[in-house]
C-alpha positions as CSV (number, residue, x, y, z in Angstrom):
1,X,28.1,-45.6,55.1
2,X,24.8,-47.5,53.8
3,X,21.7,-46.4,55.5
4,X,19.9,-50.0,56.9
5,X,16.0,-49.9,56.2
6,X,14.0,-50.3,59.1
7,X,13.0,-53.6,60.8
8,X,9.0,-53.2,60.7
9,X,6.9,-54.4,63.6
10,X,5.3,-57.6,63.4
11,X,1.8,-58.6,64.5
12,X,2.9,-62.2,65.5
13,X,6.1,-64.6,65.3
14,X,4.2,-66.3,61.9
15,X,4.2,-62.7,60.5
16,X,8.2,-62.0,61.6
17,X,9.2,-65.8,60.5
18,X,7.5,-65.2,56.8
19,X,9.3,-61.5,56.6
20,X,12.7,-62.9,57.1
21,X,12.1,-65.8,55.2
22,X,11.6,-63.7,52.1
23,X,13.9,-60.9,52.8
24,X,17.8,-60.4,53.0
25,X,18.9,-59.5,56.7
26,X,21.9,-57.5,55.9
27,X,19.5,-54.8,54.0
28,X,18.4,-54.5,57.8
29,X,20.9,-55.2,60.3
30,X,24.6,-54.0,60.7
31,X,26.2,-57.0,61.6
32,X,29.5,-55.0,61.9
33,X,28.3,-54.1,65.3
34,X,27.6,-57.4,66.7
35,X,28.6,-58.7,69.8
36,X,29.3,-62.3,70.9
37,X,27.0,-63.6,73.6
38,X,26.5,-66.1,75.5
39,X,22.4,-67.7,76.6
40,X,23.2,-70.2,79.6
41,X,20.0,-70.8,80.7
42,X,18.8,-71.0,76.6
43,X,16.2,-74.1,77.1
44,X,15.8,-75.8,73.0
45,X,12.2,-75.7,72.3
46,X,10.7,-79.2,72.7
47,X,7.6,-81.0,71.2
48,X,6.1,-83.9,72.0
49,X,5.3,-87.2,69.7
50,X,3.9,-90.1,69.8
51,X,6.4,-92.8,68.9
52,X,5.2,-96.7,69.1
53,X,8.0,-99.0,69.9
54,X,7.8,-102.4,70.5
55,X,7.3,-103.2,73.7
56,X,10.7,-104.8,74.5
57,X,12.6,-101.7,73.2
58,X,11.0,-100.1,76.1
59,X,11.6,-102.9,78.4
60,X,15.7,-102.6,76.9
61,X,15.3,-99.2,77.0
62,X,14.4,-99.2,81.3
63,X,16.9,-101.8,82.2
64,X,19.9,-99.6,80.3
65,X,18.2,-96.4,82.0
66,X,18.5,-98.0,85.4
67,X,21.9,-99.3,85.1
68,X,22.8,-95.6,84.4
69,X,20.3,-94.0,87.1
70,X,18.4,-91.9,84.2
71,X,14.8,-92.3,83.2
72,X,14.4,-94.1,80.2
73,X,12.9,-91.4,78.1
74,X,15.8,-89.3,79.1
75,X,18.2,-92.2,77.5
76,X,16.0,-92.3,74.6
77,X,16.8,-88.9,73.9
78,X,20.8,-89.6,74.3
79,X,20.9,-92.2,72.1
80,X,18.7,-90.1,69.7
81,X,21.1,-87.2,69.6
82,X,24.1,-89.5,69.5
83,X,23.6,-90.5,66.5
84,X,22.3,-87.8,65.3
85,X,25.7,-86.1,66.1
86,X,27.1,-89.5,64.2
87,X,25.2,-89.0,60.9
88,X,25.4,-85.0,60.6
89,X,29.1,-85.4,61.7
90,X,28.3,-82.3,64.3
91,X,29.8,-81.0,67.0
92,X,27.0,-81.1,69.3
93,X,23.3,-81.7,69.0
């Protein structure tokens, strides 16, 4: 049985990210001991962006959102997710 290297202690998330970007995790972790886990309440990280759209687009989104009884910004995210799924042939985005 191979002995795994010890995972270092990181000062912050950036340092950890840089470490794992340069190292093979199989040298540090024994994946044969892994267990499947569900994270039902895990929320994806979000980032606020500024997006310039023609006013007419926003009005159309508001009309469509009202018909679906959802906020227009949520509708825009739904449309973007559907398109990403189609473009990338993904099962879920």
